[in-house]
N, C-alpha and C positions, 0 to 999 in steps of 0.2 A: 026944787031942783038943786042938786049939789054940783058944784063946779070944783074940779081938782086941779090944783096948781102943783107943778113939779118944782121943788126946790133944787137949786144947783149944788147944794152941799150934801149930796148923796154920799153915803159911806162905802158903798160897794161899787165894784168895777168888774167887768167881764173882758177877757182878752181872748181873741180867737185867731188861730192860724189856719187859713184856708188853702188847700192844696187842690189844684185842678185835676183830680183823679176821681173817677166814679164809674159806675157800671156802663154808662153810655159810651165811654171811651175805651172799653176793654174788648179785646178780641175774644173769639169763642173759647180759646184755651186759657184765657186770663179771667174768665167769668168769675167774679167774686174776689179777685186778688186784691183790689183796693180796700175792700172791707176786711179782708184777712190781715192786711198790713196794718190797718187801723188798730186792730186787736193786738197784733204783735208789738206795736210801739209802747204799749203800757206794760210790757214784761220786763222792762229794765233798760238802762242806758249805760254808757261807758262810765258814768259818774255816779248812778244811783241804781239800787236794786228796786224791783217793783214794790217792795215793802217800804223802802226809804221814800219812794215817790208818795205813797199813800200817807205815810206818817208826816212828811213835811207839808203836805196839803192840809192835813188835819191840824197840824200846829198853827197854820196860818188861818184856821177857821174857814177854810174854803172848800170848794168841790172842783173836780176835774173830770172831763168827759170827752166824748167824740162821737161823731156820726158820719156815716158815708151815705151820700145820696147819688143820684144818677150823675150829677156833674161835678161834684166836689166831695172832699173829705175835710172835715173841720175838727180841730182839736181845740178845746176851750177850757179856761179855768175862771172861777168866780172867787174873788177875795176881797177883803176890805182894801179900799184904795191906798192905805198906808203900806200895804204889802204888795204892791203892784210889781216892784222890781223882783222880789223873791218869787212871786207867782209866775212872772214871765220867765224867769230863769229856769224854773221847773218845766214849764211848758215847752220852751225852746229846746232844752236838753232832751226831752222826750221825742221831739220831731227830728232834730239834727244829729243825735247821737245814739240811736237805738242799737241794742245788741242783736236782735233778731236771732235768738238762740234756738239751736236745733232741738233741745229738750222741750222747750216751750212750744215749738211748732206743732208737735203731735197733740199736745194737751188742747191747744186752742182750736184745732180742728173739730173736736167734739163740742166745744162751746158754740162755735158758729153753726154747726149742724142742728143743734138744739134751737138756735135762733131761727133758722129756716123753718124748722118744724112748727115753731110758734107763729111765725108769719103766715105759714100755710093754713093755720087754724083760724086766722083773723079774717072774717068776711070783708072788712073795710080794706085791708091790704089787697086781698084778692080782687075786689072790684076795681080798686085803683089800677092794678097791674093790667087787668083786662081792658079798662078804659084807655090806658096809655097805648097798649098794643093796637087797639082799634083806631086810635087817632094817628099813631106814627108808624105803624106797620111792622114794629119789631119789638121783641121782649128784651128788656134791659135790666130788670131787677131779679134779685135771687129767688122771688116767689116762684118762678118757673124753673128754678134749679132745685129740683126736688131732693130730698134726703138721699135717695138712691143715686142720682147723677152727682150730687155734691160730693158723696164719698169718693167717687171716681175722680172728680175734678180736684178735690182738695189732696187727694193722694199724689197728684202731680205737682203740688205746690212744694217746691224744695227751698232750702235756705238760699241757694244760688238764685233762684227765681225771684224770691221775696226781696233779697238785697239788690238785685239788678233793677227791679221795678222801683224800689225805694230810691236808689241813687239817680235813676232816670227822671223821676217825677217830683221827688222832694227836694229840689234844689232851691237855693236862695233866689234864683231868677224867676221861678214860677210861683213862689208862695206869696200870699197876700196876708198881712197881719192887720187885725182890726181890734180896736177896743171901744167899749161903751160902758157908761155908767148904768149900774142896776139900781133900781129904786126899791127901797124897803119902806115899810109902812110909815115910819116916822118922817119919810121924805115927802109925804103928801100931806097937804093941808086942805081943809075943806072950807069953802065959803058958801053961804046960802043966800 
């Protein structure tokens, strides 16, 4: 039997910013808005273009991503711990200073509709959504927002609606920031 010991000298760290917005909290006319805003925040900030965000994360040897669940939206970055300040600067800029640009709004609608179509093709996701509906009595995820209805819903997502939801939900009072070390292979030692 092998026993793994985790050393505390890990070289990597992850930082996440958790926002309490997700499909469970959306009204019918907001269905999918939190997920939509998640995508829009990667399109650039007042300080960085989307290209600069990607380049700066690459220069740090890191990765940046996000997800939206039923109860929260999380933005996270993985970097070497020596670059935690630079990584957090990029991440917080993304969340607190987004442009939410009209030109990018229409482009992103197509991206999200494609994600919906992929979800609809996933038996695991479909079963999960049916299970959730049967347990809790309502549908809260985008799986039931078909590509036909999502075209209608997303067409009602305007710059004003996105900015309004962002300023209401993405305030410093509601956001939780968390960090944790990530473990790479040389951080594990084995004892037999």
